[in-house]
N, C-alpha and C positions, 0 to 999 in steps of 0.2 A: 499512514501505513501501519499495518499490524504485523509485527514480527516478534513472537515470544519465544518460540523454540525452533531453531532451524537445524536440521539434522544432516550431517554431511554424509554423502555417499563414498563409502571407502572404496568402491569399485569405480570411482569416476573416470570418465573417458580421459586417457593421458594425452597431454599436449604433444602432438607430433609434428608441429610446423617447424621445419628445419631452414627455412629461407631467412635472409637477413631482414631487418626492418625495412619497411617500405615507405616510411614516413618522410614527407618532404617539408614538415614543419620544423623550423630551426628551434634550438633551446631557447633563444631570446624571445621568439615570438610566443612559444609555449609559456614561458615564465611570466611574460607580460599579460597573457591571457588569465593565468592563475591569479596574478595580483589583481587584475580587474574584476575577477569573479569574486574573490573573498571581500573586496571592498564593496562590491555590489550587493553581496548578501548582507554585509554590515549596514549599508545604506537602507536596504528594504526593511530590515528588523528595526531599525532605529527611527526612520523617518515615516514608513508606511505602517509598520507594526505588525502584530499578529494577524493572520489571514484566515478568519473563520470561513468554512465552506459556504459558498453562495451569498457572501456578505461583501459590503463595498471595498474592504481592504484587500480581499483576494482580487477584485476586479482592478483596483488601482495598481497592484504590483504587476498584473498582466498587461495593462496599458502602458506601464513604464517599460517593461520588457519588450513589448512590441515596438515602441518608439526606439529603443536602443537598437534592435535589430534592423529596422528600416533607415533610421537617421544615419547610422553608421555604414549602411550598405552591406551589412552581413547577411541580410536576406534580401531576395528579389521581390517577394511578396509575403505578407503576413496578414492574417484574418483572425478576428475574434468571433468565436462560434458559441452562441448561447444554448443552454439547455436548462430545464427546470429540474430542481432537486430538493429533497428533504434534508435539510442540512443536519438534523438530528438523526438521520439514519445511521445504521451500524451500531452506534454505541447507546442511542435512545432506548433501545429495548431493555437495557439493564433496569431502568426504572419501572417499566411496565411489568417485567418479569418479577421484580421485587414484590411489587403490590400483589401479583398473582399468588406468589409463594407464601406470603404473610397471610393472605385470605384463605389459602388452602390449609395452612396451619391452624388458623382460628375455626375453620369448619370442623376439624377434628375434635377440638373442644366442644363445639356445639353438638356434635354427634354423640359425645359422651353423655350429655345431659339429655339429649333427645331420644325418642324411642319410635318404634315402628317405622312408618313411611318416612318421616322426618330424618330419622338416622340414615336410612338408606340414600336419601336425597343428599344429605351432606357428604357421605362417602362418594357418591357418584360425581358430585361437583368437584370434589377435591381431586379426583382422578382426572377429570376433564382439565382442570386448571394446571395441574402438573404436566400432563400431556402437551397441552398447549404451550407452557413455558419452555419446555424442552424444544418443541417445534420451532418457536420463535427464535430461541438461542441458536440452534443449528442453522436455520435458514439466514439469519441476519449476520451472526458473529463468525460462523465458520464458513458459510458458503456465499456470503455477500449478496444474497438475493433480497430485493426491496419488499420483503414481506409485510412489514408494518408501515412503510413509507406512505401509503395512502391515508393513514391515520394521522400523519405529522404535517406540520406547517410547510408550505412549499416557498422557495425563493429562486431567483435566477442565478445560475452559475454560468462559468464560461471556459472555453479553452482557447489557446493561442496556437495556431497552426501556421508555421513559417517554412519557406522553401528556399533553398538555394539551387537554382537551376543548373542543369548540365549545358554545356556549350553547343551540343548536337542533339541528336535523337535520344531521348531518354529510355534506356533499357533496364536500368536498376534504380532503386530507391532505398535509401537507408534512413530511418527516423529514429532520432534520439529523443528521449522524454524524460521529464521530471514533473512533479506536481507543485504547483504554487501555494496551495492552501496549507495550513497548520492545524494541528490537532487540538481538541479540547483537553485540558489537563485531566489525566487519569489520577484521581485523588489517591486511590489505593497504591498505585505505582509510585507516587511520591513518597508514601510511608516507607514501602520496600517491595520490590518486584515479588519476592517470595511470599509476601503477605497477600498480595493481590491474587496469585496463583492459588494459594491456600483457600481464600474466600470462595473463588469460583469452583474449585474442586469439591469443597464441603457443600456448596449450594447443590451441585449435581448429585452428590452422595445423599444429601438430604431428600432430594425429589425422589430419587430411586427408592430410598428407604420408606418414604411416605407412601408411595404407590403399593410397595410390598405390604406394608402394615394395614393399609385400607383394605386391600383384597383379603388378607387374613382376618381381619375384623368383620368384614362382610360375611365370609365362610362361617365364622364362629357366631355371628350375630350379637357380638358384644364388643365394646371398646374398652379394653383394659387400661388401668391407670398408668401402667409402665409404658404404654405406647404413646401416652401423652407426654411424659417425661422424655422419651427419646425424641418426639416431635419438637419439644420445646428447645432441645440442644441445638437445633439448626435455625431456629428463629432469629438469633442475632447475626447469623450470616446472611439470611435473607434480607435483613435490614441494611446490612453493610453494603449489600449489592446496590441499594439505591444510591450510595455514595461512591460508586465505582469511578465516575467522572463527573466534573462540574462543567456546566454549560456557561458558567460566569467567567472562566479563565481559559483563554486561548494562548497557546504556548508560542514563542518566537519562531520556532521551526527552522532555524539556521541549517542544522544538519539534515533534518527530515521536513522538507526535502529541497531547500534552496540550493544545497550542494548539487542535486541532480539537476535541477533547473538551470543553474549557472554553468554547469559542465556542458550541458546541451547546447546553450548559447555560444560557449567558448569553443565548441567545435566548429561553428560557422565563422566565428571571428578569426580563428586561426587559419582556416581555409582562404577567406577573403583577404587577410593581410598578408598572407604568403603568395598571393597570386595563383592560388590552386583553384582551377574549376575543371571538374571532370567532364570528359567529352560525352560520355554516356550515363553518368550516375548523378541522380538528383540526391541532395542531402537535405533533409527536412528535421524540423524541431517541433515538437508537441509539448506545449506546456499546459498541463491538465489543471482543472478545478475539481474540487469536491472529491479528491481521493480519499480523504479522512472521512468521507461520509459514506464510503463503501465502493471506491473505484468508480463513482458515478460519471466523472468526466471522461475517463478512458473508455468506458462502455458506450457513452453518447458519441464520442469521436469514431470508434470502431464501427458502430451501427450505421453511421452516416456515410462512412467513406469505404466500408469493405467491399461493396459492390463495384465501385469504380476501380479500386485496387486489384480485385480479382480479375476484372475483365479487361483492364488496359494493357495486358501483356507485359507489364513492368514487373521484374522480380523485386520484391519488397521485403525488407527485414525491419522490424521493430526492436529497439534496444532501450529498455528502460534503465535509467541511472538513479539509483536510490541510496540516500545517506552515505556518502562517500567520506566516511569519518574514522573508521576503525581499522588501521593497517593490517592487523592480524586475522581480520575477519572480512577482508575483501574477497568476494567469492561470486561464482556464476550461477544463477538460479536455473536448475534444470527441470524442477517441479515447483508448483505454486498453488496458491488457493488452498491452503491446509492440506497440501500434498496430493490433491485430486486432479490437478492439471499438469500434464507433461508439456513442457515448452518444446518448441521445434528443435530437433536435434541439429539441424544445419546451423541455425542461429547460435546455438550453444557452442558448436565446433568453431564458428567464426570468432567467438570471444576466446576460445581455447587458442586458436592461432594468434590472435592479437596479443594476449597476455603473455604468451610464450615469446613473441618477437619483442616484447618489451622487457624481457628477462625476468619475468615473475609470473610462471605458469600458475594459474589459480584453480582451486578445487571447485567441484559441483556441490551445490547445496539444495536441499529441498526445504520449502517454507511449510513447516509442520503445523504452525498455528497462525494463520493470517494470510496476507496476500499482498502483492504488488500491482501496479497498473498493467504490467506485462500479462497478468493472468486474464484481465478483461479482454485484452487483444488477442491472445491465444483462444480463448473461449469463443470468439467471434469468427474463428477460422483463419487468422492471419498468422504469419510466421514471426514468433517473438521470443524474446528472453529478456533477462535483467542482470545488471551487474550492480551489486550492492555491497556495502561495507558497514556493517553494524554488529557489535557484540550481541550474540544471541542470549545473553543471560536473562532479560535484555540490558542494554545500556542504561547506566544511571540517569542519562539526559533524555531517555525515551519518553515522549509524551508528557514533558513536564517543563517547568520554567528554566531548567538548566541548559536547555537546547538554545544556546545564544551563540552570537557571532564570536564571542571570545573563547568558544569551546569547539573550534573547528580544528582539523589537522590538515595543514598544507601538503604535507607529503602524500597523504592517501588521496586527496582531492586531485593532486598533480598526476599520480598514477593512473586513477580513473579516467582523467582526461587523455593521457597518452594512450591507453587502451582504446578509448573510443576513436581517437584519431587514427591509430593503426588499424583498427577494424574497418573504418572507412577506406583506407588505402587498399586493404586486402579485398574488401568487398568490390571495390571499382574494378580491380584486376582479375578476380577470380569468381566473384559472386559467392553466395553462401553454399557450403558443402550440402549434399543431399543426406 
């Protein structure tokens, strides 16, 4: 998951749910589920290890989780659904763009020494490379489109889709979700978040400055020395972009996002062990793969299932659970995918009611830079939102080796689980607000 700057809505919809808590899950059952979840996260991190998108450890974790769901009777059915993925999608563009920008800068030096047609060609290719670099960055990093994926190696990834059936006719369906894969280490983030942001910003400034200089040089018919000096200033940042992340280190991913995975599983555990089976509401769990490769698992699931969901007459809501770690930053996402996607208002209000019933009304947040799995589901036309709790600074454990099982927060995880359980009870009785 990528969340770098999440901007709060100061005019967020106020929580107006005045009813008492509907939850039928005892504190003892909830506490046992929290213990189980945190211990399971520790087990996966230590015994299975980091889970690179589309690679064996991702699958091992999913198979283990599927077995837990079925062998304990927490789910009535669970399937692993395969899809192909470019595991270097999303962040692989940084190395491609780095090469493009260094080459564009080199061409400006070549233009200085060239003349006539050769100089014009150097300038033209520079503009082309800069424009392509910006296009790739926007498409891959900001909009999560598989723009360069056809150029990258493919592997097989998968999702786990599990269902806890209703006892009668299914009229409603609520799906909780978290992603099983963990991220490549963002090397620049490891140094300091502000440093990474500065590198990205200076690369963008450098590209825009280069295009402006090239156009000016074309108009003048000459490449002055001072323009080369200015171009040179940005070259170190283009080089640093190559080191944005390393494919050699995959982080543990305890918080991002085994907390969301195990909270989703814990919902079914609590229902089953409390003897709660809704007459008309199916509760499902989606454990996605390759979220860190650009929400690819969520997109694959939504495209496969959206027609049946839209056509079966069952009111369906998707709730992503993401990085349940930072108490003061537990919020409801009302906008996602770099602020371009508005989540379903009814799904957001459902979490409003649930959080209010749990005694902690939450704010609405917009994902200003990045996305969650809920964005993919919303873009495919289904009703979705996300509950997440991560410091938007971003957190010092974000996409680096500090994201360990020893760095979790039990209180925040427990509240996230409580809100999910409360949302399930409210949804069963009332459905999602329009």
